[in-house]
N, C-alpha and C positions, 0 to 999 in steps of 0.2 A: 686315281687314274694314272697308270704308268705310261711314260713317254719312251720314244726310241733311245733317249739318253739314259733313262733309268735301266732299260733292258740291256743296253750295251755295257754299261759299267757292271751290272750284275753278272752278265755272261763272262766278262773278263776277270772278275773276282773269282768266279768258279774255275776259270783256267789258271788262276794264280799269277796273273800278270797285270801290269799297268796298261793304260790306254795311251796311244799316241794321238794327240790332238793337234791337227795342222791348221795354220792360218794362212789364207790367201786373200787378196783383195778382189772383191767382185768387179769384173770389168777390166782388170789389169792384164796386159796392156790394151786389150780389146775384148769385146764380149765373147767372140768365138773361142779365142785362146783361153780365156778364163774358164769357160765351160768345159773345154777339153781337159784343162788341168784338173778341175774339180772331179770330172768323171774318172780320171786316171788315179786319183789319190787313194781310194779304197784298195785297189789292186796293189798299189805300191806299199800299203801297210798302214794307212791312216785309219784310225778307229772312229774318230769324231772329226767333223770338218767345221771349222770356224770360217765364216765369210765376212770380210770387212765390208761395211757400208761406207762408201767413199764420202768424205766430208771435207770442207774447205779449211776447217780450223781444228785439226786433231791434236789436242794439247797433250795427250798422254803418249803419243807416238813419237818414236825416233825418226831420223832422216829416211831410213829405208821404207818404212810403212807410210810416212807422209808422202814420199815421192810416188809410191804405188797408188795412193789415193788420187794424187794429181794426174797421173797417167790415165787412170780410169775416168776421171771427170772429163779430161780433155778428149777422151774417146767417146764421150756422150753417155757414160753410165749414170743412171738415176735410180731412185728407190724402185720405180716401176720395173726397170730392167734387172735390178738385183733380185726382186721377187720372181721375175720371169726366169732368171738363171736357175733358181731353186726348182721351179716347176719343170724346166727342161732336164735338170739333173734327175728329178724324181721319175722321169719317164723310163729310166733304166736302172734306177737304184731306189728301192723303197725301204731299205734297212739302215743305211748309214745315217747317223744323227747329223743334223745341220744346225749350227748356232749362228745367228747374225750378231756381229760385234761392231760396236761403234758408239755414236754419240746421239743424244736425245733430239737435237735440232731437226735432222732429217725426218725422224718419226713424227715429231710435233707438226711439222709443216705438212706432211702427208695426211695427218689426222689419226689420232691414236686408235680410235674404234675401227676405222677403215683399214689401218695398218694391221691390226691384230687379226681381223677377218681375212684379209688378203694373205697375210703371212701363214696362217694355219692352212688356208686353201692351197697355198703353194707347196707346203710340206716342211715348213720351218718347225724346229723342235724347241729352240730356246733362244734367249736373248742375253747378251752382255752389253750393258749400257754404262759406260765408264763414268759418265758425269752426272749420274742420278744417285745421290746418297740415300740411305734408308729413310731419312726424314721426308723424302719426296715419294715415298712408295705409292701414294694414291694417284700419282701422275701416270705411271705406267706399270709398275711392278704388280700391284694388286689386280688391275684389269687383265694383265697378261696371265697371271696365275689362274684367274677365274675362267679365262678363255681356253686354258689347257696348255699353255706354254711354260717351260721351265724359265725361271729368272735367275741367272747365275751371277753371283756377286764376287767382287774382288776383295781379298784380304791382303794386307801388305806387312812388311816388317814393322811398320809403325802402328799397326792395329793391335792395341794391348788388350788384356783380358777384360778391361772395363768396356771397351768399344766393341769387342768381338760379338757379344750376343746381339747387338743391334745390327751388325753386318750379316749375321747368320739368320736373323728373323726374316721370314718370307723368302729366303734363298732356297732354290730347289735345283735338282739335276746334279750339280756338283759345285764345290767351292773352288774358285780360281785364286790360288795363292801367287801373288806377285813376288818373285824371289829376291828382287833388288829394289832399292828406292831409286826413283827417277823414271826416265822414259824407256820405251822398248828398245831392246838391242844395245843398251848402253854399256853393259858389263856382264861378266860371267858369274853365275850363281855359286855360292859356297855350299857344297852338298851337305856338309855337317850342320851348318846353320839352317839349311832348308829342312833337313830331317827333324831337327828339334822343333821348328816352326810347325811342320805338318803334325807331329805328335801333339803339340799344344792345341791346334785347331781341332784335332780328332777328339780331344777330351770334351769338346763343346758340341759336337755334332756327329751324326752317323752318316752324313753325306760323304761321297767320295771327294778327295782333295786332289786337284790337278795343279801342277806347278809350271809357271811360265815366266817369260822375260829373261833373255840372256842365254838360253839353251841353243847351242849352234852345232854341236857335234854328237856323233853316236856315243862317244865315251861320256860326255856330259849327260846325255839322255839316259844312259844306263845307270849312272850314279843316282840321278833323281828318282828313277823308276824303282830303285830298291826299297824306297820307303813310301813314295807318293802313289796315289791311285791313277794318276795321269801325268803325262809330260806334254806341255804345250810348246810348239815351235812356230814362230812367225817370221821374225826378221831374217833369219837364215834362209828360209824358203823364199821369201820375197827377194832377197839378194841373189839367190840362185836363178830366179826367173829374170831379174834385171840383167844379170851377166850374160844371158843368152840373147838379149835384144841387139838389133843392129844400131848403127850410129843415129838413125832416125827414131829409135825407140820402138821399132816394129818387131813383132815376134818372127822367129825363123823356124826352120824344120827341127831344130834341137831344143826348142823352148820347153815343151812338155817334158821331154826326157831329162833336161837339166833339173826340173823340179822332182820328178819321180826317182831319179838316181839318189838324190839327197834324202828323200822321204824313205826310200828303201833302206838306206844306211841307218837312219834314225830308228826305223822300226826294228831293225836287227839289234840295235843297242838296247832298246826298250825290252825286247823279248829275251835278251841275254842277262838281264838283271837278276841278281840273287835276292829274292824277296824277303823282307823282314816279316816274320810271322805276326799276324794280327794279335794285339794284346787283348 
């Protein structure tokens, strides 16, 4: 069974370009603004949307995304309203893939079976759960795959050839390569090292490889897109949103535009990449 994610990456491969994958936090800084941002992303150039599931202890996230999660939680965002946001998005967009990204705890508390049923009904296409290693596949990964959701795994610079097959096992949709060691938004990726890492991963899988962590500019996005199948941008987008908020942390008339202006520039960078022919 093919998913929206599978179809989107196949279509972009036929076009000869990489995907722009954007991350925003569900409910940041409030439900209505987060929904407006999500609805505006595809027109601005986002090919795949990652929505963060707010959580109180986001250990892999840097300050920007941690703060976004806390803003969302303070505004009352829950797993129920995160799934509602996806449903509301789907009322006007049935094509753009949506991936929920976050941690296992909120899913566990919600109930795995109920979560999978409700996520599919809402229109979710895939999951990235950063604190569930392959050894825990029976917890969520296997049930998610059986239910028809892609389960997207992270590979990192420390994932060696011995570990990589375990990471790739049961992975679907795409592989998310974390271009730096450490937390999100902490440093800029080295395009040469990333290119070599993408090539190494591709020797082990036919899945698309998307690269994230540290990409902040159109130029960086272009450099990554020359070799990777997707470029993931999160902290820079979250920072753009935060910079548009007033002193009380409330959205203003320029909040959505602050996000879409950056996403449009990133999309232009991705589309301008000189693609390396597939080997």
